TORKOL-4160 file (C-alpha; in steps of 0.2 Angstrom, whole numbers, padded with zeros to 4 digits, m for minus):
313
<pt num="1" X="m0398" Y="m0139" Z="m0370"/>
<pt num="2" X="m0416" Y="m0135" Z="m0374"/>
<pt num="3" X="m0426" Y="m0137" Z="m0359"/>
<pt num="4" X="m0445" Y="m0139" Z="m0354"/>
<pt num="5" X="m0447" Y="m0136" Z="m0335"/>
<pt num="6" X="m0462" Y="m0143" Z="m0326"/>
<pt num="7" X="m0465" Y="m0138" Z="m0308"/>
<pt num="8" X="m0478" Y="m0129" Z="m0297"/>
<pt num="9" X="m0474" Y="m0125" Z="m0278"/>
<pt num="10" X="m0460" Y="m0116" Z="m0269"/>
<pt num="11" X="m0449" Y="m0131" Z="m0269"/>
<pt num="12" X="m0447" Y="m0130" Z="m0288"/>
<pt num="13" X="m0442" Y="m0111" Z="m0288"/>
<pt num="14" X="m0423" Y="m0112" Z="m0285"/>
<pt num="15" X="m0421" Y="m0125" Z="m0299"/>
<pt num="16" X="m0431" Y="m0114" Z="m0312"/>
<pt num="17" X="m0421" Y="m0099" Z="m0307"/>
<pt num="18" X="m0404" Y="m0108" Z="m0308"/>
<pt num="19" X="m0409" Y="m0115" Z="m0325"/>
<pt num="20" X="m0415" Y="m0097" Z="m0331"/>
<pt num="21" X="m0398" Y="m0091" Z="m0327"/>
<pt num="22" X="m0388" Y="m0105" Z="m0334"/>
<pt num="23" X="m0381" Y="m0109" Z="m0352"/>
<pt num="24" X="m0397" Y="m0119" Z="m0355"/>
<pt num="25" X="m0412" Y="m0113" Z="m0365"/>
<pt num="26" X="m0428" Y="m0115" Z="m0355"/>
<pt num="27" X="m0441" Y="m0114" Z="m0369"/>
<pt num="28" X="m0457" Y="m0118" Z="m0360"/>
<pt num="29" X="m0463" Y="m0119" Z="m0342"/>
<pt num="30" X="m0478" Y="m0130" Z="m0337"/>
<pt num="31" X="m0486" Y="m0127" Z="m0320"/>
<pt num="32" X="m0503" Y="m0131" Z="m0312"/>
<pt num="33" X="m0517" Y="m0119" Z="m0316"/>
<pt num="34" X="m0520" Y="m0104" Z="m0305"/>
<pt num="35" X="m0530" Y="m0108" Z="m0290"/>
<pt num="36" X="m0542" Y="m0099" Z="m0278"/>
<pt num="37" X="m0531" Y="m0093" Z="m0263"/>
<pt num="38" X="m0534" Y="m0083" Z="m0247"/>
<pt num="39" X="m0550" Y="m0072" Z="m0247"/>
<pt num="40" X="m0556" Y="m0080" Z="m0263"/>
<pt num="41" X="m0543" Y="m0072" Z="m0274"/>
<pt num="42" X="m0535" Y="m0081" Z="m0288"/>
<pt num="43" X="m0517" Y="m0085" Z="m0285"/>
<pt num="44" X="m0504" Y="m0090" Z="m0298"/>
<pt num="45" X="m0490" Y="m0103" Z="m0294"/>
<pt num="46" X="m0473" Y="m0096" Z="m0290"/>
<pt num="47" X="m0466" Y="m0105" Z="m0305"/>
<pt num="48" X="m0477" Y="m0095" Z="m0316"/>
<pt num="49" X="m0472" Y="m0079" Z="m0308"/>
<pt num="50" X="m0454" Y="m0083" Z="m0311"/>
<pt num="51" X="m0457" Y="m0088" Z="m0329"/>
<pt num="52" X="m0466" Y="m0072" Z="m0333"/>
<pt num="53" X="m0451" Y="m0062" Z="m0325"/>
<pt num="54" X="m0439" Y="m0072" Z="m0336"/>
<pt num="55" X="m0450" Y="m0070" Z="m0352"/>
<pt num="56" X="m0452" Y="m0089" Z="m0353"/>
<pt num="57" X="m0468" Y="m0095" Z="m0361"/>
<pt num="58" X="m0480" Y="m0103" Z="m0349"/>
<pt num="59" X="m0493" Y="m0117" Z="m0351"/>
<pt num="60" X="m0505" Y="m0122" Z="m0337"/>
<pt num="61" X="m0515" Y="m0137" Z="m0343"/>
<pt num="62" X="m0528" Y="m0145" Z="m0332"/>
<pt num="63" X="m0522" Y="m0162" Z="m0338"/>
<pt num="64" X="m0507" Y="m0170" Z="m0345"/>
<pt num="65" X="m0513" Y="m0186" Z="m0352"/>
<pt num="66" X="m0522" Y="m0186" Z="m0368"/>
<pt num="67" X="m0518" Y="m0168" Z="m0371"/>
<pt num="68" X="m0514" Y="m0166" Z="m0389"/>
<pt num="69" X="m0512" Y="m0147" Z="m0389"/>
<pt num="70" X="m0498" Y="m0149" Z="m0375"/>
<pt num="71" X="m0490" Y="m0163" Z="m0384"/>
<pt num="72" X="m0489" Y="m0153" Z="m0401"/>
<pt num="73" X="m0481" Y="m0138" Z="m0392"/>
<pt num="74" X="m0468" Y="m0149" Z="m0383"/>
<pt num="75" X="m0464" Y="m0159" Z="m0399"/>
<pt num="76" X="m0462" Y="m0142" Z="m0408"/>
<pt num="77" X="m0449" Y="m0137" Z="m0396"/>
<pt num="78" X="m0440" Y="m0154" Z="m0398"/>
<pt num="79" X="m0432" Y="m0153" Z="m0380"/>
<pt num="80" X="m0416" Y="m0161" Z="m0376"/>
<pt num="81" X="m0423" Y="m0164" Z="m0358"/>
<pt num="82" X="m0438" Y="m0161" Z="m0348"/>
<pt num="83" X="m0435" Y="m0156" Z="m0330"/>
<pt num="84" X="m0448" Y="m0160" Z="m0317"/>
<pt num="85" X="m0448" Y="m0153" Z="m0299"/>
<pt num="86" X="m0464" Y="m0156" Z="m0288"/>
<pt num="87" X="m0475" Y="m0154" Z="m0303"/>
<pt num="88" X="m0489" Y="m0164" Z="m0295"/>
<pt num="89" X="m0495" Y="m0176" Z="m0309"/>
<pt num="90" X="m0489" Y="m0192" Z="m0317"/>
<pt num="91" X="m0482" Y="m0190" Z="m0334"/>
<pt num="92" X="m0488" Y="m0202" Z="m0348"/>
<pt num="93" X="m0475" Y="m0213" Z="m0357"/>
<pt num="94" X="m0477" Y="m0203" Z="m0373"/>
<pt num="95" X="m0470" Y="m0188" Z="m0364"/>
<pt num="96" X="m0457" Y="m0198" Z="m0354"/>
<pt num="97" X="m0450" Y="m0205" Z="m0371"/>
<pt num="98" X="m0450" Y="m0188" Z="m0380"/>
<pt num="99" X="m0434" Y="m0179" Z="m0375"/>
<pt num="100" X="m0416" Y="m0184" Z="m0381"/>
<pt num="101" X="m0410" Y="m0186" Z="m0363"/>
<pt num="102" X="m0427" Y="m0191" Z="m0356"/>
<pt num="103" X="m0437" Y="m0183" Z="m0341"/>
<pt num="104" X="m0426" Y="m0179" Z="m0326"/>
<pt num="105" X="m0434" Y="m0177" Z="m0309"/>
<pt num="106" X="m0428" Y="m0167" Z="m0293"/>
<pt num="107" X="m0435" Y="m0177" Z="m0279"/>
<pt num="108" X="m0435" Y="m0172" Z="m0261"/>
<pt num="109" X="m0429" Y="m0188" Z="m0253"/>
<pt num="110" X="m0414" Y="m0200" Z="m0253"/>
<pt num="111" X="m0423" Y="m0213" Z="m0264"/>
<pt num="112" X="m0428" Y="m0226" Z="m0263"/>
<pt num="113" X="m0434" Y="m0220" Z="m0246"/>
<pt num="114" X="m0450" Y="m0209" Z="m0246"/>
<pt num="115" X="m0456" Y="m0210" Z="m0264"/>
<pt num="116" X="m0472" Y="m0200" Z="m0267"/>
<pt num="117" X="m0481" Y="m0184" Z="m0263"/>
<pt num="118" X="m0474" Y="m0179" Z="m0245"/>
<pt num="119" X="m0456" Y="m0185" Z="m0243"/>
<pt num="120" X="m0451" Y="m0170" Z="m0233"/>
<pt num="121" X="m0465" Y="m0171" Z="m0220"/>
<pt num="122" X="m0462" Y="m0190" Z="m0218"/>
<pt num="123" X="m0443" Y="m0188" Z="m0216"/>
<pt num="124" X="m0447" Y="m0177" Z="m0201"/>
<pt num="125" X="m0462" Y="m0187" Z="m0195"/>
<pt num="126" X="m0451" Y="m0203" Z="m0194"/>
<pt num="127" X="m0437" Y="m0195" Z="m0185"/>
<pt num="128" X="m0424" Y="m0197" Z="m0199"/>
<pt num="129" X="m0407" Y="m0188" Z="m0194"/>
<pt num="130" X="m0404" Y="m0184" Z="m0213"/>
<pt num="131" X="m0414" Y="m0180" Z="m0228"/>
<pt num="132" X="m0408" Y="m0175" Z="m0246"/>
<pt num="133" X="m0412" Y="m0174" Z="m0264"/>
<pt num="134" X="m0411" Y="m0186" Z="m0278"/>
<pt num="135" X="m0409" Y="m0182" Z="m0297"/>
<pt num="136" X="m0417" Y="m0197" Z="m0306"/>
<pt num="137" X="m0422" Y="m0202" Z="m0324"/>
<pt num="138" X="m0441" Y="m0203" Z="m0323"/>
<pt num="139" X="m0450" Y="m0220" Z="m0327"/>
<pt num="140" X="m0468" Y="m0224" Z="m0328"/>
<pt num="141" X="m0469" Y="m0229" Z="m0309"/>
<pt num="142" X="m0470" Y="m0217" Z="m0295"/>
<pt num="143" X="m0452" Y="m0211" Z="m0292"/>
<pt num="144" X="m0445" Y="m0228" Z="m0297"/>
<pt num="145" X="m0433" Y="m0222" Z="m0310"/>
<pt num="146" X="m0414" Y="m0224" Z="m0310"/>
<pt num="147" X="m0404" Y="m0212" Z="m0299"/>
<pt num="148" X="m0391" Y="m0201" Z="m0307"/>
<pt num="149" X="m0385" Y="m0192" Z="m0291"/>
<pt num="150" X="m0389" Y="m0188" Z="m0273"/>
<pt num="151" X="m0385" Y="m0175" Z="m0259"/>
<pt num="152" X="m0389" Y="m0175" Z="m0241"/>
<pt num="153" X="m0391" Y="m0163" Z="m0226"/>
<pt num="154" X="m0395" Y="m0165" Z="m0208"/>
<pt num="155" X="m0413" Y="m0162" Z="m0203"/>
<pt num="156" X="m0408" Y="m0155" Z="m0185"/>
<pt num="157" X="m0424" Y="m0146" Z="m0178"/>
<pt num="158" X="m0430" Y="m0140" Z="m0195"/>
<pt num="159" X="m0449" Y="m0138" Z="m0198"/>
<pt num="160" X="m0456" Y="m0142" Z="m0215"/>
<pt num="161" X="m0454" Y="m0124" Z="m0223"/>
<pt num="162" X="m0436" Y="m0123" Z="m0217"/>
<pt num="163" X="m0431" Y="m0140" Z="m0223"/>
<pt num="164" X="m0440" Y="m0138" Z="m0239"/>
<pt num="165" X="m0431" Y="m0122" Z="m0243"/>
<pt num="166" X="m0414" Y="m0130" Z="m0239"/>
<pt num="167" X="m0418" Y="m0145" Z="m0250"/>
<pt num="168" X="m0424" Y="m0135" Z="m0264"/>
<pt num="169" X="m0408" Y="m0125" Z="m0265"/>
<pt num="170" X="m0398" Y="m0141" Z="m0263"/>
<pt num="171" X="m0408" Y="m0149" Z="m0277"/>
<pt num="172" X="m0405" Y="m0134" Z="m0289"/>
<pt num="173" X="m0386" Y="m0135" Z="m0286"/>
<pt num="174" X="m0386" Y="m0154" Z="m0289"/>
<pt num="175" X="m0397" Y="m0153" Z="m0304"/>
<pt num="176" X="m0386" Y="m0141" Z="m0315"/>
<pt num="177" X="m0370" Y="m0152" Z="m0311"/>
<pt num="178" X="m0380" Y="m0168" Z="m0315"/>
<pt num="179" X="m0386" Y="m0160" Z="m0331"/>
<pt num="180" X="m0369" Y="m0157" Z="m0337"/>
<pt num="181" X="m0364" Y="m0175" Z="m0333"/>
<pt num="182" X="m0378" Y="m0182" Z="m0343"/>
<pt num="183" X="m0375" Y="m0171" Z="m0358"/>
<pt num="184" X="m0356" Y="m0175" Z="m0358"/>
<pt num="185" X="m0360" Y="m0194" Z="m0355"/>
<pt num="186" X="m0351" Y="m0195" Z="m0338"/>
<pt num="187" X="m0367" Y="m0198" Z="m0328"/>
<pt num="188" X="m0371" Y="m0216" Z="m0322"/>
<pt num="189" X="m0389" Y="m0220" Z="m0317"/>
<pt num="190" X="m0390" Y="m0232" Z="m0303"/>
<pt num="191" X="m0405" Y="m0244" Z="m0301"/>
<pt num="192" X="m0416" Y="m0242" Z="m0285"/>
<pt num="193" X="m0416" Y="m0256" Z="m0272"/>
<pt num="194" X="m0434" Y="m0260" Z="m0272"/>
<pt num="195" X="m0432" Y="m0269" Z="m0255"/>
<pt num="196" X="m0428" Y="m0252" Z="m0247"/>
<pt num="197" X="m0442" Y="m0242" Z="m0255"/>
<pt num="198" X="m0455" Y="m0233" Z="m0244"/>
<pt num="199" X="m0470" Y="m0223" Z="m0250"/>
<pt num="200" X="m0478" Y="m0207" Z="m0244"/>
<pt num="201" X="m0496" Y="m0201" Z="m0248"/>
<pt num="202" X="m0504" Y="m0184" Z="m0249"/>
<pt num="203" X="m0506" Y="m0176" Z="m0231"/>
<pt num="204" X="m0524" Y="m0175" Z="m0225"/>
<pt num="205" X="m0531" Y="m0162" Z="m0214"/>
<pt num="206" X="m0537" Y="m0174" Z="m0201"/>
<pt num="207" X="m0519" Y="m0180" Z="m0199"/>
<pt num="208" X="m0516" Y="m0165" Z="m0188"/>
<pt num="209" X="m0526" Y="m0171" Z="m0174"/>
<pt num="210" X="m0516" Y="m0175" Z="m0158"/>
<pt num="211" X="m0520" Y="m0190" Z="m0147"/>
<pt num="212" X="m0509" Y="m0188" Z="m0132"/>
<pt num="213" X="m0514" Y="m0205" Z="m0126"/>
<pt num="214" X="m0508" Y="m0214" Z="m0142"/>
<pt num="215" X="m0493" Y="m0203" Z="m0147"/>
<pt num="216" X="m0477" Y="m0200" Z="m0138"/>
<pt num="217" X="m0471" Y="m0182" Z="m0134"/>
<pt num="218" X="m0457" Y="m0183" Z="m0147"/>
<pt num="219" X="m0469" Y="m0189" Z="m0160"/>
<pt num="220" X="m0481" Y="m0174" Z="m0157"/>
<pt num="221" X="m0466" Y="m0163" Z="m0158"/>
<pt num="222" X="m0461" Y="m0170" Z="m0175"/>
<pt num="223" X="m0479" Y="m0169" Z="m0181"/>
<pt num="224" X="m0479" Y="m0150" Z="m0177"/>
<pt num="225" X="m0463" Y="m0148" Z="m0187"/>
<pt num="226" X="m0469" Y="m0158" Z="m0201"/>
<pt num="227" X="m0486" Y="m0151" Z="m0202"/>
<pt num="228" X="m0481" Y="m0132" Z="m0201"/>
<pt num="229" X="m0489" Y="m0122" Z="m0209"/>
<pt num="230" X="m0502" Y="m0135" Z="m0215"/>
<pt num="231" X="m0512" Y="m0144" Z="m0209"/>
<pt num="232" X="m0506" Y="m0139" Z="m0192"/>
<pt num="233" X="m0509" Y="m0149" Z="m0176"/>
<pt num="234" X="m0523" Y="m0147" Z="m0164"/>
<pt num="235" X="m0531" Y="m0155" Z="m0149"/>
<pt num="236" X="m0549" Y="m0155" Z="m0144"/>
<pt num="237" X="m0555" Y="m0146" Z="m0128"/>
<pt num="238" X="m0574" Y="m0148" Z="m0126"/>
<pt num="239" X="m0581" Y="m0143" Z="m0143"/>
<pt num="240" X="m0566" Y="m0132" Z="m0148"/>
<pt num="241" X="m0551" Y="m0137" Z="m0158"/>
<pt num="242" X="m0535" Y="m0129" Z="m0150"/>
<pt num="243" X="m0520" Y="m0127" Z="m0162"/>
<pt num="244" X="m0503" Y="m0131" Z="m0155"/>
<pt num="245" X="m0490" Y="m0118" Z="m0161"/>
<pt num="246" X="m0474" Y="m0122" Z="m0150"/>
<pt num="247" X="m0469" Y="m0136" Z="m0139"/>
<pt num="248" X="m0455" Y="m0143" Z="m0129"/>
<pt num="249" X="m0452" Y="m0162" Z="m0125"/>
<pt num="250" X="m0449" Y="m0165" Z="m0107"/>
<pt num="251" X="m0444" Y="m0183" Z="m0104"/>
<pt num="252" X="m0436" Y="m0178" Z="m0088"/>
<pt num="253" X="m0453" Y="m0175" Z="m0080"/>
<pt num="254" X="m0459" Y="m0191" Z="m0072"/>
<pt num="255" X="m0478" Y="m0193" Z="m0070"/>
<pt num="256" X="m0484" Y="m0201" Z="m0054"/>
<pt num="257" X="m0494" Y="m0217" Z="m0055"/>
<pt num="258" X="m0511" Y="m0209" Z="m0053"/>
<pt num="259" X="m0508" Y="m0198" Z="m0068"/>
<pt num="260" X="m0517" Y="m0203" Z="m0084"/>
<pt num="261" X="m0512" Y="m0201" Z="m0102"/>
<pt num="262" X="m0518" Y="m0185" Z="m0110"/>
<pt num="263" X="m0519" Y="m0177" Z="m0092"/>
<pt num="264" X="m0513" Y="m0159" Z="m0089"/>
<pt num="265" X="m0501" Y="m0160" Z="m0074"/>
<pt num="266" X="m0496" Y="m0142" Z="m0074"/>
<pt num="267" X="m0503" Y="m0126" Z="m0081"/>
<pt num="268" X="m0493" Y="m0110" Z="m0078"/>
<pt num="269" X="m0483" Y="m0097" Z="m0087"/>
<pt num="270" X="m0470" Y="m0110" Z="m0091"/>
<pt num="271" X="m0482" Y="m0119" Z="m0102"/>
<pt num="272" X="m0496" Y="m0133" Z="m0101"/>
<pt num="273" X="m0488" Y="m0150" Z="m0097"/>
<pt num="274" X="m0498" Y="m0165" Z="m0104"/>
<pt num="275" X="m0494" Y="m0183" Z="m0101"/>
<pt num="276" X="m0492" Y="m0192" Z="m0118"/>
<pt num="277" X="m0490" Y="m0211" Z="m0122"/>
<pt num="278" X="m0472" Y="m0208" Z="m0118"/>
<pt num="279" X="m0464" Y="m0193" Z="m0110"/>
<pt num="280" X="m0472" Y="m0176" Z="m0106"/>
<pt num="281" X="m0476" Y="m0162" Z="m0119"/>
<pt num="282" X="m0475" Y="m0144" Z="m0114"/>
<pt num="283" X="m0486" Y="m0133" Z="m0124"/>
<pt num="284" X="m0478" Y="m0116" Z="m0125"/>
<pt num="285" X="m0489" Y="m0107" Z="m0138"/>
<pt num="286" X="m0507" Y="m0111" Z="m0144"/>
<pt num="287" X="m0521" Y="m0104" Z="m0153"/>
<pt num="288" X="m0540" Y="m0104" Z="m0149"/>
<pt num="289" X="m0553" Y="m0103" Z="m0162"/>
<pt num="290" X="m0555" Y="m0086" Z="m0169"/>
<pt num="291" X="m0540" Y="m0079" Z="m0159"/>
<pt num="292" X="m0522" Y="m0075" Z="m0163"/>
<pt num="293" X="m0508" Y="m0087" Z="m0158"/>
<pt num="294" X="m0503" Y="m0083" Z="m0140"/>
<pt num="295" X="m0491" Y="m0089" Z="m0126"/>
<pt num="296" X="m0499" Y="m0103" Z="m0115"/>
<pt num="297" X="m0498" Y="m0091" Z="m0100"/>
<pt num="298" X="m0508" Y="m0078" Z="m0109"/>
<pt num="299" X="m0521" Y="m0091" Z="m0114"/>
<pt num="300" X="m0522" Y="m0097" Z="m0096"/>
<pt num="301" X="m0526" Y="m0079" Z="m0090"/>
<pt num="302" X="m0541" Y="m0079" Z="m0101"/>
<pt num="303" X="m0547" Y="m0097" Z="m0101"/>
<pt num="304" X="m0550" Y="m0110" Z="m0088"/>
<pt num="305" X="m0539" Y="m0125" Z="m0090"/>
<pt num="306" X="m0536" Y="m0134" Z="m0073"/>
<pt num="307" X="m0523" Y="m0147" Z="m0068"/>
<pt num="308" X="m0531" Y="m0164" Z="m0070"/>
<pt num="309" X="m0540" Y="m0160" Z="m0086"/>
<pt num="310" X="m0539" Y="m0174" Z="m0099"/>
<pt num="311" X="m0537" Y="m0167" Z="m0117"/>
<pt num="312" X="m0544" Y="m0174" Z="m0133"/>
<pt num="313" X="m0560" Y="m0180" Z="m0126"/>
């Protein structure tokens, strides 16, 4: 089949690599424009890097809707299918209706759960035991299309990069199999159950703030895994924002009645123990402003943090 591929971040990379090595002809890759990265240097999306390495033409339009030049190029290709993996923009109906087999999306959740921009992070945040990928036919709504196939895996203790990498590989494998089924007429598309649908938005930087009094120890541990590497999680100590880098949940430690939420009840080489809304969080590694990440014991040798201190105020 003649394929147009649309994607941008690391999650899309295994799908494009698999397609480039398959029997299908990837005629065009569309990714988001290059952006300013670290230290002010321009950084190209990994999808563009792969396309260049595979000698596949690349377009990086600022917008998709009302883009006649882009539509003319795609119409000239006359693709059998458009594959979308974490592209980052909603496709107009004109584009959805163009390919012979429609537009097919690799989505990083077990739909209809976790539609939207941050399904992997929210699967971790909400304590799901399993996550997965869905190959679906795209419709005008956000991740509302009929589902061709799904595959799942255990989340275990994975953080966001670890889970994203595993889901990306799983999605690439499932995509090629599903494409064969679609082309041969064997694929069956199942309508999503709207009563079970949940939605996720774009993660905001301020969501990384920890409130020990309002969050349980396990919720903060999940937040750390979900928000690694961005936006990260932090607490406030005076005028400073201290980033949390590694933690342990200790529900076996029982605070006494005089202890208060967000209070430090131990601070030593083992870590910094903080009372949460439920349970105790042991901070094993942290990072002060302008410093490198360090073990809590090393931090305590150079900084004053006494038992009884209330964090986040």
